[in-house]
C-alpha positions in Angstrom: 2.3 -2.5 -28.9 4.7 -4.5 -26.9 2.8 -6.0 -24.0 3.2 -8.7 -21.4 1.4 -12.0 -20.8 -1.0 -11.1 -18.0 -1.0 -14.8 -16.9 2.6 -14.5 -15.8 5.9 -15.8 -17.1 5.6 -19.5 -16.3 9.0 -21.1 -16.5 10.8 -17.9 -17.6 14.5 -17.8 -16.5 15.5 -14.7 -14.6 18.5 -12.7 -15.6 20.9 -11.7 -12.8 21.8 -8.5 -14.8 20.1 -7.0 -17.8 23.2 -6.8 -20.0 25.7 -4.2 -21.2 23.3 -1.8 -22.8 23.7 2.0 -22.3 20.1 2.6 -21.1 17.9 0.1 -19.3 14.6 0.5 -17.4 12.9 -2.2 -15.3 10.0 -2.1 -12.8 10.2 -4.2 -9.6 6.7 -3.0 -8.7 3.9 -0.8 -9.8 3.0 -2.6 -13.1 -0.3 -4.6 -13.2 -1.0 -3.6 -9.6 -1.9 -0.6 -7.5 1.0 0.4 -5.2 4.4 -1.1 -4.5 6.0 1.3 -7.0 9.7 0.8 -7.7 11.5 1.4 -10.9 15.2 1.1 -11.8 16.7 3.3 -14.5 20.3 2.4 -15.5 22.3 4.9 -17.6 25.8 3.6 -18.8 27.2 2.0 -15.6 25.1 3.8 -13.0 21.7 2.9 -11.6 19.0 5.0 -10.0 16.1 3.7 -8.0 12.9 5.6 -8.5 10.4 5.1 -5.6 10.4 2.2 -3.0 6.8 1.7 -2.2 4.5 -0.8 -0.5 1.0 -2.0 -1.1 -1.6 -3.3 1.4 -2.8 -6.9 1.2 -6.5 -7.7 0.4 -8.7 -9.9 2.5 -7.4 -13.1 0.9 -4.0 -12.6 2.6 -4.8 -12.7 6.3 -2.1 -11.8 8.8 0.1 -9.9 6.4 0.7 -6.2 7.2 2.2 -4.9 4.0 3.7 -6.2 0.7 6.9 -4.8 -0.7 8.9 -5.5 -3.9 11.5 -8.3 -4.2 14.8 -6.4 -4.1 17.0 -9.3 -5.2 17.8 -7.6 -8.5 19.0 -4.5 -6.7 21.3 -6.7 -4.6 23.1 -7.7 -7.8 23.6 -4.1 -8.9 24.0 -2.5 -5.4 27.5 -1.1 -6.0 26.2 0.7 -9.1 23.2 2.4 -7.4 24.0 6.1 -7.1 20.8 7.5 -5.8 17.2 6.8 -4.7 14.6 9.4 -5.8 11.3 9.5 -3.8 9.0 11.8 -5.8 6.4 12.5 -3.1 5.2 11.5 0.4 2.9 8.6 -0.1 3.6 5.2 1.3 3.2 3.5 -2.1 6.3 5.5 -3.0 8.4 5.2 0.1 7.0 2.5 2.4 9.6 -0.1 1.5 12.6 2.2 2.0 13.8 0.6 5.3 14.0 -2.8 3.6 15.7 -1.4 0.5 18.3 0.3 2.6 19.4 -3.0 4.0 20.7 -3.7 0.5 22.0 -0.3 -0.7 22.9 2.8 1.4 22.6 5.1 -1.6 21.5 8.7 -0.7 17.8 9.4 -0.8 16.8 12.5 -2.8 13.4 14.0 -1.7 11.8 17.3 -0.9 11.6 18.6 2.7 7.9 17.7 3.0 8.5 14.2 1.7 11.5 13.7 4.1 9.4 14.8 7.1 6.6 12.5 6.1 9.0 9.5 5.7 10.7 10.2 9.1 7.5 10.8 11.0 5.6 7.8 9.7 8.5 5.3 9.7 10.3 6.2 12.9 7.9 4.4 15.3 8.9 1.1 13.6 12.4 1.9 12.4 14.4 3.8 14.9 17.4 4.1 12.6 15.5 6.2 10.0 17.4 9.3 11.0 20.7 7.6 10.1 19.6 7.3 6.5 21.3 9.6 4.0 18.7 12.1 3.0 19.5 14.8 0.5 17.0 17.7 0.6 15.9 19.1 -2.8 13.3 21.6 -4.0 10.6 20.3 -6.3 11.9 22.2 -9.4 15.7 21.9 -8.8 18.4 20.8 -11.2 20.4 17.9 -9.7 23.6 16.3 -10.7 24.0 12.8 -9.3 27.2 10.9 -10.2 27.6 13.2 -13.3 24.0 12.6 -14.5 21.7 15.6 -14.7 18.1 15.4 -13.3 15.8 18.3 -14.1 13.0 18.2 -11.5 9.6 19.8 -12.1 6.9 20.4 -9.5 3.6 18.7 -10.0 0.2 19.1 -8.4 -0.8 16.0 -6.4 -2.6 15.4 -3.1 0.6 15.8 -1.1 2.7 18.9 -1.1 6.1 19.3 -3.0 5.7 16.3 -5.3 7.8 16.3 -8.5 8.6 14.5 -11.8 11.9 14.7 -13.5 13.8 14.6 -16.8 17.0 12.5 -16.8 19.4 13.6 -19.5 21.0 10.7 -21.6 23.0 10.7 -24.9 19.7 9.8 -26.7 17.5 12.5 -25.1 15.6 12.8 -21.8 14.0 10.0 -19.9 10.9 11.8 -18.4 9.1 10.3 -15.4 6.0 12.3 -14.4 5.2 10.4 -11.2 1.6 11.3 -10.0 0.3 14.5 -11.4 -2.7 16.5 -12.7 -3.0 19.6 -14.7 -4.1 22.1 -12.0 -2.8 25.5 -11.2 -3.5 25.6 -7.5 -2.9 28.7 -5.4 -2.1 26.5 -2.4 1.5 26.6 -1.3 3.4 23.5 -2.4 0.9 22.3 -4.9 1.7 24.5 -8.0 2.2 22.6 -11.2 5.4 23.9 -12.9 4.1 24.0 -16.4 6.6 26.6 -17.6 9.5 24.3 -16.7 7.8 21.3 -18.3 7.3 23.4 -21.5 11.0 24.5 -21.5 12.2 20.9 -21.1 10.0 19.7 -23.9 11.3 22.5 -26.2 15.0 22.5 -25.4 15.7 18.7 -25.3 14.4 15.7 -27.2 12.3 13.2 -25.1 13.7 9.8 -25.6 11.4 7.9 -23.2 8.3 9.2 -21.4 6.9 7.3 -18.4 3.5 8.5 -17.1 1.2 7.3 -14.4 -1.9 5.3 -15.3 -4.1 5.2 -12.1 -6.9 7.2 -13.7 -6.0 6.7 -17.4 -9.5 5.3 -18.1 -11.3 8.3 -16.9 -12.4 11.0 -19.4 -11.6 14.7 -19.0 -9.3 16.2 -16.5 -9.2 15.7 -12.7 -9.4 19.4 -11.8 -11.4 20.9 -10.3 -13.3 17.8 -9.1 -10.5 17.0 -6.7 -11.5 19.9 -4.4 -13.8 19.3 -1.5 -14.3 23.0 -0.6 -17.3 23.4 -3.0 -18.9 20.2 -1.6 -18.6 21.0 2.1 -18.5 24.7 2.5 -22.2 25.0 3.1 -21.9 22.5 6.0 -19.2 24.7 7.7 -21.4 27.8 7.2 -24.7 26.3 8.4 -23.5 23.6 11.0 -25.9 23.0 13.9 -23.6 20.5 15.6 -20.0 19.3 15.4 -18.5 18.6 12.0 -16.5 15.4 11.7 -14.2 15.1 8.7 -12.4 11.8 7.9 -9.4 12.0 5.6 -6.3 10.1 4.8 -3.4 11.9 6.6 -1.4 11.8 3.4 -4.0 13.9 1.5 -2.5 17.2 2.3 -4.5 19.1 -0.3 -7.9 18.2 1.2 -6.7 18.6 4.8 -5.5 22.1 3.9 -8.9 22.8 2.5 -10.5 21.8 5.8 -8.1 24.0 7.7 -8.8 27.0 5.4 -12.6 26.5 5.8 -12.2 26.3 9.6 -10.2 29.6 9.6 -12.8 31.3 7.3 -15.7 30.3 9.5 -13.9 30.8 12.8 -14.1 27.2 14.0 -11.9 25.2 16.4 -10.1 22.1 15.1 -9.7 18.9 17.2 -7.3 16.3 16.0 -9.2 13.1 17.1 -6.4 10.5 16.8 -3.6 11.2 19.3 -1.2 9.1 17.2 -1.6 11.7 14.5 -0.6 14.7 16.6 3.2 14.2 16.2 2.6 14.1 12.4 0.7 17.4 12.4 3.3 19.0 14.7 6.2 18.0 12.4 4.4 19.2 9.3 3.7 22.5 11.0 7.4 23.0 11.7 8.1 23.1 8.0 5.0 25.2 7.1 2.6 22.4 6.0 -0.9 21.9 7.4 -0.5 24.7 9.9 -3.4 25.0 12.3 -3.2 28.3 14.2 -2.7 27.7 18.0 -5.8 29.7 18.9 -7.9 27.3 16.8 -6.6 24.0 17.9 -8.2 22.2 20.9 -7.9 18.8 22.6 -10.8 16.3 22.9 -11.4 17.3 26.5 -12.0 20.9 25.5 -14.8 20.1 23.0 -17.6 20.6 25.6 -16.2 24.1 26.5 -17.2 25.3 23.1 -20.4 25.5 21.1 -20.9 22.3 19.1 -21.4 24.2 15.8 -18.0 25.8 16.2 -16.1 22.5 16.4 -14.4 20.5 13.6 -13.2 17.1 14.5 -10.5 16.0 12.1 -10.2 12.2 11.9 -7.1 11.2 10.0 -5.0 8.0 9.5 -4.1 5.6 6.8 -6.1 2.7 5.3 -7.5 0.3 7.9 -6.1 2.3 10.8 -8.3 5.3 9.8 -11.4 3.2 9.4 -10.8 1.4 12.8 -10.5 4.7 14.5 -13.7 6.0 12.9 -15.5 3.1 14.4 -13.9 3.6 17.8 -15.3 7.2 17.8 -18.7 6.1 16.8 -18.7 3.4 19.5 -18.0 6.1 22.1 -14.6 4.6 23.0 -12.6 7.9 22.5 -12.6 10.0 25.6 -14.0 13.5 25.1 -15.5 12.8 21.6 -19.1 11.8 21.2 -21.1 11.6 17.9 -24.6 13.1 18.4 -27.7 13.2 16.2 -27.2 17.0 15.4 -23.6 16.4 14.2 -22.5 15.9 10.6 -19.9 13.4 9.5 -18.1 14.2 6.2 -16.5 11.0 4.9 -13.8 12.1 2.4 -11.6 9.0 2.5 -12.9 6.6 -0.1 -11.5 3.0 0.0 -8.2 2.2 -1.7 -7.4 -1.3 -3.1 -7.1 -3.8 -0.2 -9.3 -1.7 2.3 -12.8 -2.1 0.7 -14.1 -4.4 3.5 -12.8 -2.2 6.3 -14.2 0.9 4.6 -17.7 -0.6 4.2 -17.7 -1.7 7.8 -16.7 1.8 9.0 -19.2 3.5 6.8 -22.0 1.4 8.2 -20.9 2.2 11.7 -21.0 5.9 11.0 -24.5 5.7 9.6 -25.6 3.8 12.8 -24.9 6.9 14.9 -27.9 8.6 13.3 -25.9 11.8 12.6 -26.0 13.4 9.2 -23.5 11.7 6.8 -22.0 13.3 3.7 -20.2 10.7 1.6 -17.6 12.0 -0.9 -17.0 8.9 -3.0 -15.2 8.6 -6.3 -18.3 9.6 -8.2 -18.2 13.1 -6.8 -14.6 13.4 -5.7 -11.7 12.7 -8.1 -8.4 11.3 -6.9 -5.6 13.6 -7.8 -4.2 11.5 -10.6 -3.9 12.2 -14.3 -7.0 11.5 -16.4 -7.3 11.2 -20.2 -6.9 14.9 -21.0 -4.1 15.4 -18.4 -2.2 12.6 -20.0 -2.8 13.9 -23.5 -1.4 17.3 -22.5 1.8 15.7 -21.1 2.3 13.4 -24.1 1.7 16.2 -26.5 4.2 18.5 -24.8 7.0 15.9 -24.7 6.3 14.1 -27.9 8.5 11.1 -26.9 10.3 8.6 -29.2 9.3 5.8 -26.8 6.4 5.6 -24.3 6.0 3.4 -21.2 2.8 3.6 -19.1 3.6 2.9 -15.4 1.7 2.8 -12.1 -1.5 0.9 -12.5 -3.4 -2.4 -13.1 -3.0 -3.9 -16.6 -6.3 -2.5 -17.8 -5.2 1.0 -16.8 -1.7 0.6 -18.5 -3.5 -0.5 -21.7 -5.9 2.5 -21.5 -2.9 4.8 -21.1 -1.0 3.2 -24.1 -4.0 3.3 -26.4 -4.6 6.9 -25.5 -1.0 7.7 -26.5 -1.3 5.8 -29.8 -4.6 7.5 -30.7 -3.0 10.9 -30.3 -1.3 10.5 -33.7 2.1 12.0 -32.8 4.2 9.1 -33.9 3.6 6.6 -31.1 2.5 3.2 -32.3 2.5 -0.5 -31.4 6.3 -0.7 -31.8 7.4 2.1 -29.6 4.8 1.9 -26.8 5.5 -0.6 -24.1 3.0 -2.2 -21.7 5.3 -4.3 -19.6 5.0 -6.4 -16.4 7.2 -6.2 -13.3 10.6 -7.6 -14.0 10.6 -7.1 -17.7 13.5 -5.0 -18.8 13.2 -2.3 -21.4 16.7 -2.0 -22.9 18.2 0.2 -25.6 21.3 -0.4 -27.7 24.2 1.9 -28.6 22.1 3.5 -31.4 19.2 4.2 -29.1 17.1 1.4 -30.6 15.0 -0.8 -28.4 16.4 -4.3 -27.8 13.7 -6.7 -29.1 14.3 -9.7 -26.8 12.7 -10.8 -23.6 14.9 -10.0 -20.5 13.3 -10.7 -17.2 14.9 -10.1 -13.8 13.8 -11.6 -10.5 10.8 -9.8 -9.1 7.6 -10.5 -7.0 5.9 -9.8 -3.8 7.6 -10.0 -0.4 5.1 -10.2 2.5 5.9 -8.4 5.7 4.2 -9.9 8.8 5.1 -7.8 11.9 8.9 -8.0 12.0 9.0 -11.0 9.8 10.0 -10.1 6.2 9.6 -12.6 3.4 8.9 -15.6 5.7 5.2 -15.6 5.2 4.8 -18.7 3.0 1.7 -19.8 1.0 1.0 -22.6 3.4 0.8 -20.0 6.3 -1.6 -17.9 4.3 -3.8 -21.0 3.6 -3.8 -21.9 7.3 -4.9 -18.3 8.2 -7.6 -18.4 5.6 -8.9 -21.7 7.0 -9.0 -20.2 10.5 -10.9 -17.1 9.2 -13.4 -19.2 7.2 -13.9 -22.3 9.3 -12.4 -21.7 12.8 -9.9 -23.9 14.5 -10.1 -27.3 16.3 -7.4 -28.2 18.8 -7.0 -31.9 19.8 -4.7 -32.9 22.6 -4.1 -36.7 22.9 -2.1 -38.4 25.7 -0.6 -41.8 24.8 1.8 -44.4 26.2 4.7 -45.1 23.9 5.5 -48.3 25.8 2.0 -49.7 25.7 1.4 -48.2 22.2 -2.1 -46.9 22.9 -4.1 -43.8 23.9 -4.4 -43.6 27.7 -7.4 -41.2 28.2 -10.0 -39.3 26.3 -8.7 -36.5 24.1 -9.0 -32.8 25.1 -10.9 -31.1 22.3 -11.1 -27.3 22.1 -12.9 -25.4 19.3 -13.0 -21.7 18.4 -15.2 -20.2 15.6 -16.2 -23.6 14.3 -19.7 -24.5 15.5 -22.2 -23.1 18.1 -21.7 -24.4 21.6 -25.2 -25.9 21.7 -24.4 -28.1 18.7 -20.9 -29.1 19.8 -21.5 -32.3 21.9 -22.1 -34.7 18.9 -19.2 -33.2 17.0 -16.8 -33.4 20.1 -17.8 -37.1 20.5 -17.1 -37.7 16.8 -13.7 -36.0 17.1 -12.8 -37.9 20.3 -13.8 -41.3 19.0 -12.1 -40.9 15.6 -9.0 -39.4 17.1 -8.5 -42.3 19.5 -9.2 -45.0 16.9 -6.9 -43.3 14.3 -4.0 -42.8 16.7 -4.3 -46.3 18.2 -4.2 -47.7 14.7 -1.0 -45.8 13.8 0.6 -46.7 17.1 -0.1 -50.4 16.8 0.7 -50.6 13.1 3.5 -52.8 11.8 5.3 -49.8 10.3 6.8 -47.4 12.8 5.5 -43.9 12.5 6.8 -40.8 14.4 4.5 -38.6 16.5 4.6 -35.7 14.0 3.5 -38.0 11.1 0.7 -39.4 13.3 -0.4 -35.9 14.2 -0.5 -34.8 10.5 -2.3 -37.9 9.3 -4.9 -37.7 12.1 -5.6 -34.1 11.4 -6.1 -35.0 7.7 -8.5 -37.7 8.6 -10.4 -35.5 11.0 -10.6 -32.7 8.3 -12.3 -35.1 5.8 -14.7 -36.5 8.4 -15.7 -33.0 9.7 -16.3 -31.7 6.2 -18.7 -34.6 5.5 -20.6 -33.9 8.8 -20.6 -30.1 8.9 -19.6 -28.9 5.4 -17.0 -26.7 7.1 -13.2 -26.9 6.9 -11.7 -25.6 10.1 -7.9 -25.6 10.7 -7.2 -28.7 12.7 -4.2 -29.0 15.1 -3.5 -32.4 16.7 -0.9 -32.6 19.5 0.4 -35.9 20.9 1.8 -36.2 24.5 3.8 -39.2 25.5 3.1 -39.8 29.2 6.1 -42.1 29.6 8.4 -39.2 29.0 6.5 -37.1 31.6 7.4 -39.7 34.3 11.1 -38.8 33.8 10.5 -35.1 34.0 12.1 -33.3 36.9 10.2 -30.1 37.7 13.2 -28.7 39.6 
């Protein structure tokens, strides 16, 4: 089995282009990680980008909003990019689109549901989203892009109208399943198109199969344990108070189940988060997540109805969802109050990067003393392919080459071993567990190129409107502030007299308790004055910035010895001689 070095590439040189091979595949995100999916498939002289996703930072990266792929490689092939395919409406598939489209303005192929999700969720931050070139497709269409044929097939996933595809090449089809599970749902927009999958596997050879790996280490199939209806129906039927349900807004399948149960038991639905109302309105316009008008109420209408007839739908994404759950529990959302007789159904288990926020929100919900039903991953499966789902797909397509995608390294390996153990011709030489940036290339005879080719890749951190400017030093500073607080020291000095002219101004936040601060403040003041005076009066000239930095270093070491804490220390010098010349007019 070809596999990567999980410790990284070290001094590996990056290739600006992969080379003149007829078929090439490279991941810029999604391998050895959860999220940030982005794959480039090149056939002859044309390139296609599959997904452009983001991932959320964990607690060790404070102040960073999202992480997106490094698109430098796409910059080198931008003229050859003929299309961008977004297979479904989850932000780990589309969240980096606005940044990608600064590099290439290739058309975006997606279903109507996915396009609406993209526009609705991204338009508040990116006003030009409507100017992007969207091409609407149906989830089992046949597409021709720049002369290349893509056979789409609808899959069952947690968002409606998701699809995989088979791209025809001279060697056979490259099949990319995206996220799927083998379920035959009656819900509109979630039907797995097994007949088309079977036809594609019978009529054309499969050259390369790329399947997801997020649940590859779980036995059995995901269905039917992805459904929440059997787990919560009794609560809807026997409710004595309001029923709160917290869900990710991108989990269309489970939200639709809640709507269907509310219709069945004649309950009113209140969308708790006002920021989510435009999303539900837009989805309803295209026939998704439709809540009948007679059933939908505003928060200020809750008290006009019997509590047992109310469903409060709490939706959002990641940390935003958990924060809003807490706001409701604290009583900070007008018109919505959690009472002892109410029930809270928590159907939004944490995803990578949100574990701390989830635990905090869960504790807050329990503190309300209402009845809590927690649907964690032990009872509720994520709608991703498990072992038997993957075996079905591999057995149908019987590929010449196999490449697990989408998942941490242990999951990619589990997927690969599963394929090899099936005994249908896959082995250690035609199954590829790669890392981001490693190129899988094939020569003119359709044989894999057995040499290491790595293109530039990595994480680009987005902090507010700043893209890629969040350096490691900034992360370290933020972590210091989070762990040890901050100490600010202002020192006035005379450049002419070369000495400090008054006691420093010392401010501390999150460092030590106020009642313990006087000895520490005295220590900081005394050490700051002595250190700055020594530098000012030294034989070797030293500029203010160097003095500030060296004083901060000395204070840091001294405070650690005294308190065993490492706050972020900022020292600022002020030359009073320059103030005398300052004209306030």
